[in-house]
C-alpha positions in Angstrom: 106.3 -44.3 -81.9 105.9 -41.2 -79.7 107.5 -41.0 -76.3 104.2 -42.0 -74.9 100.8 -42.6 -76.6 98.7 -39.4 -77.0 95.6 -41.2 -75.9 94.4 -44.4 -74.3 90.8 -45.3 -74.4 88.7 -42.2 -73.5 91.7 -40.5 -71.9 94.2 -38.0 -73.3 97.7 -38.3 -71.8 99.2 -35.0 -70.8 102.4 -35.8 -69.0 104.5 -38.7 -67.9 104.8 -38.5 -64.1 106.7 -41.6 -63.0 107.5 -45.1 -64.0 108.5 -48.3 -62.3 109.0 -52.0 -62.8 105.4 -52.9 -63.7 103.7 -49.6 -64.8 104.0 -46.1 -66.0 101.8 -43.3 -64.6 100.6 -40.3 -66.6 98.6 -37.2 -65.8 95.5 -37.5 -67.9 92.2 -35.9 -68.8 89.0 -37.2 -70.3 88.8 -36.6 -74.1 85.2 -35.3 -73.7 86.0 -32.9 -70.9 89.4 -31.3 -71.5 90.7 -29.0 -68.9 89.0 -30.8 -66.0 90.9 -31.9 -62.9 93.7 -34.2 -63.6 93.5 -38.0 -63.2 96.2 -40.6 -62.8 96.4 -43.1 -65.5 98.5 -46.2 -64.7 99.5 -48.3 -67.8 101.0 -51.7 -67.4 104.4 -52.6 -68.9 103.5 -56.2 -69.5 100.6 -57.5 -71.6 97.6 -58.6 -69.6 99.4 -58.1 -66.3 97.1 -59.7 -63.7 98.2 -57.3 -61.0 96.2 -54.5 -62.7 93.0 -56.6 -62.7 93.4 -57.4 -59.0 94.1 -53.8 -58.1 91.1 -52.5 -60.1 88.8 -55.0 -58.3 90.2 -54.0 -54.9 89.7 -50.3 -55.5 86.1 -50.9 -56.7 85.4 -52.5 -53.3 87.0 -49.8 -51.2 85.3 -46.4 -51.2 86.7 -43.9 -48.8 87.8 -40.2 -48.9 91.3 -41.2 -48.0 91.6 -43.9 -50.7 91.9 -42.9 -54.4 88.8 -43.5 -56.3 88.9 -45.7 -59.4 87.2 -44.0 -62.4 88.0 -46.3 -65.2 89.9 -49.5 -66.2 90.4 -51.2 -69.5 92.7 -52.7 -72.1 94.8 -50.8 -74.6 95.6 -52.5 -77.8 99.1 -52.0 -79.2 101.3 -53.7 -81.7 103.2 -55.1 -78.8 100.1 -56.7 -77.2 97.1 -55.8 -75.0 98.0 -53.8 -71.9 95.7 -53.1 -69.0 95.3 -49.6 -67.5 93.7 -48.0 -64.5 92.4 -44.4 -64.1 92.3 -43.1 -60.6 91.8 -40.0 -58.6 94.8 -37.7 -58.7 96.5 -37.5 -55.3 98.0 -34.1 -54.7 100.8 -33.8 -52.2 104.1 -35.2 -50.9 104.9 -38.5 -49.2 104.2 -38.7 -45.5 107.8 -38.7 -44.3 108.7 -35.7 -46.5 105.6 -33.9 -45.2 106.8 -34.3 -41.6 110.4 -33.5 -42.4 109.6 -30.2 -44.0 107.6 -28.6 -41.2 107.3 -28.4 -37.4 104.9 -31.2 -36.5 103.1 -31.7 -33.2 101.6 -34.9 -31.6 98.1 -33.6 -32.3 98.8 -33.2 -36.0 100.3 -36.6 -36.2 97.3 -38.2 -34.5 94.9 -36.6 -36.9 96.8 -37.7 -40.0 97.3 -41.3 -38.7 93.6 -41.4 -37.7 92.6 -40.7 -41.3 94.9 -43.6 -42.5 93.4 -45.9 -39.9 89.9 -45.1 -41.2 91.1 -45.9 -44.7 92.3 -49.2 -43.4 89.1 -49.8 -41.6 87.2 -49.4 -44.9 89.7 -51.7 -46.6 89.2 -54.4 -43.9 85.5 -54.0 -44.0 85.7 -55.0 -47.7 87.4 -58.2 -46.7 90.7 -56.9 -48.1 94.1 -56.0 -46.8 96.6 -53.4 -48.1 99.8 -55.4 -47.3 102.2 -52.5 -48.0 101.3 -49.7 -45.5 104.3 -47.4 -45.2 105.1 -43.7 -45.4 106.0 -43.8 -49.1 102.5 -45.1 -49.9 100.8 -42.2 -48.1 100.5 -38.8 -49.8 99.7 -35.7 -47.7 98.3 -32.5 -49.1 100.5 -29.8 -47.5 97.8 -27.1 -47.3 95.4 -29.1 -45.1 97.3 -32.3 -44.2 94.7 -34.4 -46.0 96.3 -37.9 -46.4 95.6 -40.5 -49.1 96.5 -44.2 -48.7 97.9 -45.3 -52.1 99.3 -48.3 -54.0 96.8 -51.1 -53.6 98.7 -53.1 -56.1 100.2 -55.2 -53.3 96.7 -55.6 -51.8 94.6 -58.8 -51.5 91.0 -59.6 -50.9 89.0 -62.7 -50.2 88.8 -64.9 -53.3 91.6 -63.1 -55.2 94.0 -65.4 -57.1 97.5 -65.8 -55.8 100.0 -64.2 -58.1 103.3 -64.8 -56.3 105.2 -67.6 -54.7 107.1 -67.9 -51.4 106.3 -68.1 -47.7 105.5 -64.4 -47.4 103.4 -62.5 -49.9 104.5 -59.2 -51.3 105.3 -56.3 -49.0 108.1 -54.4 -47.5 110.3 -56.3 -45.0 110.9 -53.4 -42.6 107.2 -53.2 -42.0 106.5 -57.0 -41.6 104.6 -58.1 -38.5 106.3 -60.4 -35.9 103.7 -63.1 -36.7 104.6 -63.0 -40.4 108.3 -63.2 -39.7 107.7 -66.1 -37.3 105.8 -67.9 -40.0 108.7 -67.3 -42.4 111.2 -68.6 -39.9 109.3 -71.8 -39.4 108.0 -72.6 -42.9 110.5 -71.2 -45.4 111.6 -74.6 -46.4 108.1 -76.0 -46.6 106.8 -76.2 -50.2 103.5 -74.5 -50.7 103.5 -72.9 -47.2 102.1 -69.3 -47.5 101.4 -66.8 -44.8 98.0 -65.0 -45.2 98.2 -61.5 -43.9 95.2 -60.1 -42.0 94.1 -56.7 -40.7 96.6 -57.0 -37.7 99.5 -57.0 -40.2 98.3 -53.7 -41.7 98.0 -52.2 -38.2 101.6 -53.3 -37.3 102.8 -51.6 -40.5 100.9 -48.5 -39.5 102.7 -48.6 -36.1 106.0 -48.8 -37.9 105.0 -45.9 -40.1 103.9 -43.8 -37.1 107.2 -44.7 -35.2 109.3 -43.6 -38.2 107.2 -40.6 -38.8 107.8 -39.1 -35.4 111.4 -40.4 -34.8 112.9 -40.4 -38.3 114.1 -44.0 -37.8 112.8 -47.5 -37.7 112.2 -49.3 -34.4 114.5 -52.1 -33.5 113.7 -55.1 -35.7 111.8 -58.1 -34.4 114.1 -61.0 -33.3 113.1 -64.7 -32.7 112.8 -65.7 -29.0 115.9 -68.0 -29.5 118.0 -65.0 -30.4 116.7 -62.8 -27.6 117.3 -65.6 -25.0 121.0 -65.8 -26.2 121.4 -62.0 -26.3 119.1 -60.4 -23.8 120.7 -57.0 -24.3 119.2 -56.7 -27.8 117.1 -53.6 -28.2 113.4 -54.2 -28.7 110.3 -52.2 -29.5 109.5 -52.3 -25.8 112.9 -51.2 -24.7 113.2 -48.4 -27.4 109.7 -46.9 -27.6 109.2 -43.8 -29.7 108.9 -41.6 -26.6 112.4 -42.6 -25.6 113.7 -41.0 -28.7 111.5 -38.0 -29.1 109.1 -35.8 -27.0 105.6 -37.1 -27.6 102.3 -36.6 -26.0 101.5 -39.7 -23.8 98.4 -40.4 -25.8 100.2 -40.7 -29.1 103.1 -42.7 -27.5 100.5 -45.2 -26.0 98.8 -45.7 -29.4 102.1 -46.3 -31.2 103.1 -48.9 -28.5 99.7 -50.6 -29.0 100.1 -50.8 -32.7 103.6 -52.4 -32.3 102.3 -55.0 -29.8 103.8 -58.4 -30.6 100.4 -60.0 -29.9 98.1 -59.3 -32.9 94.9 -59.1 -30.9 96.4 -56.4 -28.6 96.5 -54.0 -31.6 92.8 -53.8 -31.8 90.9 -53.1 -35.0 91.6 -50.3 -37.5 88.3 -48.6 -36.5 89.2 -48.8 -32.8 92.6 -47.3 -33.5 91.1 -44.5 -35.6 88.6 -43.7 -32.9 91.2 -43.6 -30.2 93.4 -41.3 -32.2 90.5 -38.9 -33.0 89.5 -38.9 -29.3 93.1 -38.3 -28.2 93.5 -35.5 -30.7 90.4 -33.8 -29.3 91.1 -34.2 -25.6 94.9 -34.2 -25.2 96.4 -31.3 -23.2 98.8 -28.6 -24.3 101.7 -31.0 -24.5 100.2 -32.4 -27.7 100.7 -29.1 -29.4 104.4 -28.9 -28.6 106.8 -29.6 -31.6 108.1 -33.2 -31.7 111.8 -32.9 -31.1 114.5 -35.5 -30.4 115.7 -36.1 -26.9 119.3 -35.6 -26.1 120.0 -39.3 -26.2 118.9 -41.2 -29.2 119.4 -44.9 -28.9 120.6 -46.7 -32.0 118.0 -48.7 -33.8 120.3 -51.8 -34.0 123.4 -53.0 -32.3 126.8 -52.0 -33.7 128.4 -55.4 -33.2 126.7 -58.5 -34.5 127.7 -62.1 -33.6 128.4 -63.9 -36.9 126.7 -67.2 -35.9 123.5 -66.6 -34.1 121.2 -64.3 -36.1 121.7 -66.1 -39.4 119.9 -69.3 -38.6 116.4 -68.0 -38.0 115.2 -66.1 -41.1 114.3 -67.2 -44.6 116.8 -64.9 -46.2 119.7 -65.0 -43.7 121.9 -62.9 -46.0 119.4 -60.1 -45.9 119.7 -60.1 -42.1 123.4 -60.1 -42.5 123.1 -57.0 -44.7 121.1 -55.3 -41.9 124.0 -56.0 -39.6 126.4 -54.5 -42.1 124.3 -51.4 -42.3 124.1 -51.0 -38.5 127.9 -51.5 -38.2 128.3 -48.7 -40.7 126.4 -46.5 -38.2 123.4 -45.8 -40.4 121.1 -45.0 -37.5 118.6 -42.7 -39.3 117.8 -42.9 -43.0 115.5 -40.5 -44.8 113.9 -41.1 -48.1 115.4 -38.5 -50.4 113.5 -36.8 -53.1 114.7 -34.4 -55.8 112.6 -31.8 -57.7 111.1 -33.0 -60.9 112.9 -31.8 -63.9 110.4 -30.5 -66.5 112.9 -30.9 -69.2 113.5 -34.6 -68.6 112.5 -36.6 -71.7 110.0 -39.4 -71.3 111.3 -42.8 -72.1 110.0 -44.8 -75.1 106.9 -46.9 -74.4 106.9 -49.8 -73.6 110.3 -49.2 -71.9 113.2 -51.1 -73.1 114.2 -53.8 -70.7 117.6 -52.2 -70.1 115.9 -48.8 -69.4 113.4 -50.0 -66.8 114.2 -49.4 -63.2 115.1 -52.4 -61.2 112.2 -53.9 -59.3 111.9 -52.8 -55.7 112.7 -56.2 -54.1 110.8 -55.2 -50.9 107.4 -54.8 -52.6 107.9 -57.0 -55.6 104.2 -57.8 -56.2 102.6 -54.6 -56.5 103.8 -52.9 -59.6 104.6 -49.2 -59.7 104.2 -47.6 -56.3 101.4 -45.1 -56.4 103.3 -43.1 -53.8 105.8 -42.6 -56.6 103.2 -42.4 -59.3 101.1 -39.5 -58.2 103.7 -37.0 -57.0 102.5 -33.6 -58.0 105.8 -31.8 -57.9 108.6 -34.2 -57.6 109.8 -37.7 -58.6 111.1 -40.0 -55.9 114.7 -41.1 -55.9 115.1 -43.6 -53.1 118.4 -44.1 -51.3 119.3 -47.5 -49.7 117.3 -48.1 -46.5 118.5 -49.1 -43.1 116.3 -52.2 -42.8 115.6 -54.7 -45.4 115.5 -52.3 -48.4 118.0 -51.9 -51.1 120.9 -53.6 -49.4 121.0 -56.6 -51.8 121.6 -54.6 -55.0 125.4 -54.6 -55.1 127.7 -57.5 -54.6 129.4 -57.1 -51.2 133.1 -56.4 -51.3 133.8 -59.0 -48.6 132.0 -62.1 -47.4 128.8 -61.6 -45.4 128.7 -62.6 -41.7 128.1 -66.4 -41.6 128.9 -66.9 -45.3 130.9 -70.0 -46.3 134.5 -69.3 -47.3 136.7 -71.3 -49.7 137.1 -74.1 -50.2 133.5 -74.0 -51.3 132.1 -77.6 -51.1 128.6 -77.1 -52.6 128.3 -78.2 -56.1 128.4 -75.4 -58.6 129.6 -72.9 -56.1 131.9 -70.1 -57.1 134.2 -67.8 -55.1 133.5 -64.0 -55.4 135.2 -61.5 -53.2 136.4 -64.2 -50.8 133.0 -65.8 -50.2 131.1 -68.8 -51.6 128.2 -68.1 -53.9 125.6 -70.3 -55.6 123.2 -69.7 -58.5 119.5 -69.5 -57.6 116.9 -71.1 -59.8 116.2 -67.8 -61.5 119.7 -66.7 -62.4 118.8 -64.0 -64.9 118.3 -60.4 -63.7 116.2 -59.0 -62.3 117.3 -61.1 -59.4 115.0 -62.3 -56.7 114.7 -60.9 -53.2 118.0 -61.3 -51.3 120.0 -62.3 -54.4 122.8 -60.3 -55.8 123.7 -59.4 -59.4 127.3 -60.1 -60.6 128.5 -60.1 -64.1 125.0 -60.2 -65.6 123.9 -63.2 -63.5 122.2 -63.7 -60.1 124.0 -65.2 -57.2 123.0 -66.2 -53.7 125.4 -66.5 -50.7 126.1 -69.9 -49.4 126.0 -70.0 -45.6 128.5 -71.8 -43.5 127.4 -74.3 -40.9 125.4 -72.5 -38.2 126.6 -72.8 -34.6 124.3 -74.7 -32.2 121.8 -72.6 -30.4 123.7 -73.1 -27.1 127.0 -71.9 -28.5 128.5 -68.6 -27.3 128.7 -65.8 -29.8 132.1 -65.7 -31.5 
C-alpha cells in the first residue's frame, strides 16, 4: 500500500500536510481540474467516524469569508473499512499567536483581526451552532494581509446534532473554558448524565482568552470558585490582572477584552455586537492604537507561586489537573508560547491508516474534534506543541512525586497501587490512550487518589 492513497473520490492527493488522532490532512486537487488552487482533504482514521459527519453538516450551515468553505464530503472504500472524508478551502497562513510573535503588532491591527473572528462567530451562532474550541491555534492568519480564518469545527455543535462524548463538559480546551462551564463541572461532575450545553457566550469568553494571550503572550489568571476566593482573597483574577496591566494597549482594545472576559455571560454581549465595537474602535481610536504593543516593566505572574495543598483540590472535576497547574506555576512557567518548527520536505509520510503505535496521542484538551485544522492547513510548517501552562499537556507523564492533595501510603482504596510515593487507582478505561487527567504508566492508565480534603473553614497548610 502506498504511503498515502493517490486519489480519494474525485480528488488527487498531492502531499500529506499533517495528521492527528482522528484524521490526516492532505493537499489535494480535483481530478478534472489539475493545477487549480489547492484544497484541504481531511481523511478519517476510523471507519464511519461520526465526528466527520457532524463537522460536514456544521460547515454546510456556516458560510462566511473567515470560515473555510466545505466543497465536498464522502466515503472512501478501503480494505480496512469505509472512511469519511471532507474537502475544504485551503487556509494559507500561520497560527494566530505565531503571526503576532513574528511582527510588531499594534492595538488597531489586533482589533481588526479579532473583529473578523467575531464576525465568523456571529455567522456560526446565527446558524444555531457553536464552535466550542475558539483559540489561537485554531485561527490561521495570512501574513501578507492579516486575513484570518477560524478553523477546526470538528469540536463544534449545532441544534439537533447527536451527542458524541460523555462527561459533564463537552469537548474543548480547558484553558479557554468559561466560568459558567467550570461552575457546572464543579457542581455536577458526580451527577450521572449531567452535561453542560455551551452557548454563544462560551465562544465569546474563549475569544477573550485568545485576545488576552495574543497581546500579552500569557493566559489570564484562571477562574477560581467563590469558596476558594473567599479563603484566599489575594488570588489574582482577570479583574485584578487585566491585559493593560501587562502590556501597553489602547483603552478601546483593553475595554473590549475586559468585556469578553466578564464573569457574567450576558455582559459579554453578542458576537455581532463585539465585532461592531471592534470595527468602530479600529476606525476611531487615536494614535495610541498604532503604537506597538509592548510589555510593561512589571509583568504580574499568571498564577501564584505557592499553592495550599488542601483548598484548591476540592472544587474541580479533575482535581489532579488543577494540581498540575499548581506544579507548573511553582516551576515559574509564567509565559508559554506554542512552538513551531519548519516543515521538513524530506519527511516520509506515515503508512495509511496509521498504525496505532505511530499515531500521535490525542490532545486531551480537545478530545472530541479530531485533527485540529489549525494544524491541518499549515502552508509552510507543521505544529509541534510544547506543554502548556494551563490545563494542556501536563497529564502526559507520570509525576516523579505525589501531587498536592494526593493520598500517600498506606493506600486504603481497594485496588490502589503506590507509584512514586503516591496512591493511584485504575480508571474504567485503563488502556491507553488515557482519558483527560489520567496518566500512563507501564502501558496502563492511572488516576491519582486524593486524600481527604480539609473542611472549607480550615486554614491553608
